[in-house]
N, C-alpha and C positions, 0 to 999 in steps of 0.2 A: 475360341476367338473373342468371345465377349469378355472373358476374364482378362485376356491380354489387353484389350482396350481399356478396361477399368484400371489395370496396373499402370498402363501408359499415362492415363489421365492423372492418376495419383502422383506418378513420378514428375510430370511436368508441373503440377500444382506445387509440389514441394520445392522443386528447383527454382521456380519463379519466386516463391516466397523467400527462399534463401537469398537470391539475388536482390530482392527488394529490401531485405534487412541489411544486406551489405551496402546497398545504395544509400539507405538512411544513415548508416554509420559513416560512410564516405562523405555524405553531405554535411553531417555534423562536424566531421574533421575539417572539411574545407571552410566551413563557417567560422571555426576557431582561428584559422589563419596559420601562418608559419610553414606552409607547404610550398614545395617546388611543383609547379604545374607545367609539365612539358606538353606541348601540342605539336603533333606533326602537321605540317601545312595541309590544308584541305586538298581535295582531289585535283590533281593536275595530271592529265593523261600522259602516259609514256614512262620513261625511266631515265635517270641521269640528266645530263644537260647536253644540248647540241654542241657540235664541234666549234661553232662560231660564237659560243657563249661570251657575253660581255656583261659584267655585273652592273654596269651603268645603263644598259639598254634592254628593257624588258622584251622588246621584239625578238631578241636573240635567245630568249630563255624559254623553258617549259613553264607554262602559266596555268592558272586555274581555269577550269572549264565552267560552264554555267552551273553544273552540278556542284563543283567545288565552291563556287560563290554562295550557292544555297546552303551548302554544308557549313560554310563560315558564318552565315546568318544564324544557323541553328546553334553553333558553338556560343556565339554572343548571347543568344536568347537563354541558353542553359545557365550562364553566369548571372545574367540579370534576373531571371525568374527565381533563382535560388539565393539571390542576394549574397553572393560569394565575395568577400572583401579582397581587393587586389591592391598591392602596393605599387607595382609596376608591370607593364607589359613590354617585354623585350622580344625583338625579332631578328632573325637572320637578315642579311642584306639582299638575299635572293628575292626576286619579285613575287614569287608564289607565297613566300612566308609573309612578306610585307602586306600583300593583298589580303591574306587570311587575317592578319592582325588588324588591318584597317577596317575590314567589314565587321569582324567580331567585336572589336573593342574601341575603335576609332583612334584613341591616343596610344602611341607606342614609340619606342626608340629602337634603333638598330644597334646590334653588337656583333662584331665580326667573329667572336668566339662561338656564335650560334650558326655560322656558315657551314655549308656542306663541305665535306672532304672526301666525297664519294669518288670523284674523278682523279685520275693520276695527277692532273695539273694542281690539285689542291690537297692531295693526300699527305704531303709533307707537313701540313698545318695541324694535323690531328692532335699530336701531343701538346703543342703550345695552346691550342684552343681549349683542351680539357683542363689544363692548368689554369688558364685565365677564367674559365667558367667557374671553377672551384674557388678561386680567389674572390670573384665577384660575390658568390654565395656566402663566403665567409664574412664579407663586409656588409651584407644586406641586413636591414633592420629586423626582419623576421616576425613582425607583428601581424602583417597581413600575408596574403599569398603572392608569390612571384610567378608570373606567367612567362614561359619561354616558348615562343613559336619558332620551330626549327625543323630539322630534317631527320629522316629515318636513321642515318648514320650517327648523328650526334646523340639521339636518344638511346640508340643501341649501345653506343660506347659508354655513355654516362650511367645507364641503368641496366645494361645487359637484358634488354627487352626489345622486341621487334614490333613497333606500332604500325597500325594501318593509317591511311590518309585521314586526317582530321581527328584522330584519336587523342583523347586527353589522358595523360599518364601522370598520376600523382605520386610524388616521392617526398621523403623527409629530407631534412637538411644534410643528411649523410649520404644522399643519393640512393636510398633504399626504396624500391618501389612499394607503394602502399596499395594502390588500386588503379584501375583504368576504366574509362568510360568511352564507349564507342559511339560516335555520332555518324549516323548514316548520311549518304549523299545521294 
């Protein structure tokens, strides 16, 4: 039993060190700029959108909880404390994304190519949104990082990756996932 505990401690020490090295490498990469930084909106309890969803009325939408707002603050703090250069912050037009962007970064603009296409009502937009996202990235200056506050379905479609609420997913300009950083809520 004692040997097992020693092995377990060594294993955890090594894996923590590996993740730490990876985080240092990731931070160095982020500080250089030129990355796409996808952020799934912070924690908003539930799934999908209510049937009476109206993009212009936040009271009809699934919104951030207090935990989601605290998570958004942590996201902003991560970028500020690590002095990560940002050229622009873009957000989906959904209220939970806009609130995440507002709390974390203050200044942002909305782009409809970051909107959710999860529900049947919006699923027809998937292909055109992905085309428009790629066009935007092709014309972006690429000196600093581009932050994209969006939804699970957009990140999954663009990067073939399933993010958690509030997760930061770093990709190169070719939409190849580099790393991810989970921010607790």
